[in-house]
N, C-alpha and C positions, 0 to 999 in steps of 0.2 A: 246757577247750572248744576245739573245732576252729573257727577263724576263717578268713575268706575271706585275711586277711594271712599266717597261718600256712601255710595251704594253698599261696598263692601263693609264699611263701619256699621252700617245699619243692619246687614245680615248677621254679623257677629253679635250685635247686640238683641235684636228682635229673634233671630232664629237659632242663637247659640252656636253658630257655626265657626269652626277653627278659622284663624286669620287667612291661611293658604286656600282653605275651601271657599271661604267668603269672597275672597279675591277672584277665585276662578269661575264663582257664579255670577259675580258682578260684572265679569267681562263678557260672559255669555250674553245675560241680559242687556248689557250696553251695545254689544254688536247688533242687535236687533234695533234699538232706539236710536243710535247715533247721537244727532244735536236734536231730536225731536222728543216730546214727551207723551205721544200716542203713536201706536202701531196698528195695523190691522191684523187679526188673529191668523189669516191664511198665511202670512210671512213665517209663522213660527213653526219649527220643525217638530214632529210630534214627541220625540224624546225630550224636548225643551219645555213642553207645555207643563208637565209634572211641576217644574221649578217656578212656572209663572203662577200656578194655582197656590203653591206654597206661600210665594210673596203676596198673593192677594189674601190668604187666609191670615197672613201675620199683619196686614193692613198697609203693606208697603206698595202695594199696586192695586188697581181696580180695572174691573172690566164693564163694559156697557155695549149697548146694542143700538142699530137704528134699522128701521124698516123703510126699503126704498121700492116704490111701485115700479113694477115692469111694465112694458108695452101690452101684454097680453091680460094686464089687469090682476095678476098675481104680486106678492109681495115679497122681496129678497130680504133676508136679514144680514146685516154685516156686522160682524162682532170686532170690538176694538180691546186693546190693554193700554191702560195709561198709568204712567209714572208720576208720582205727585210731589214735587220738590218740596212743597211745604211741609207734608208728613214727613219726609227724610229730615229736613232741618228740623223741625220740633222735636223728633226722636233724639238727633244728636245733640241739640241744645240742652235737653233734659240731663243728659250725661255731662256735659260740661258746664252748664250753668249759663245764664244769660250773657251775653257778649259784655255787658257793663261789669260784670263780676269778674271775667277774666283779666280785664283791663285793670282794674283795682288790686288783683292779685299780683300785678307785676310792678307796682309801686313800691318803693323801698319805705321802711318804717319812719324815717323823716317827714314823709310826705303825709303822714297821719296826726302829727304834732302841729298844734296850732299857737302861734305866738300871743303873749297875754294882750289883752285888749288894751288900747290905750284910752286914756279918760281926756 
């Protein structure tokens, strides 16, 4: 699940934001997304769109569109923004190392010694 903290950490790492600024921007973004990973562009306030474009440029978010036919034969384009949890997880794993490495780091030194093999 994408959380405010996870997104803030990604903003700090990818965009070089200060922790307080990253947290504030993550809150703005997550207020739009809630528990969803995709939202329609029309829901975004114009002043927040600049932040969305910065996240897209940094590879933390993507946009796409679909064309819907109208009754009169014209087509209407609907634009969407999408957060990708996999990208955020991958970015944060690069920083922390794979989960197995973190488990190994918590083991005491005695765990690494092997008793002599019995014959």
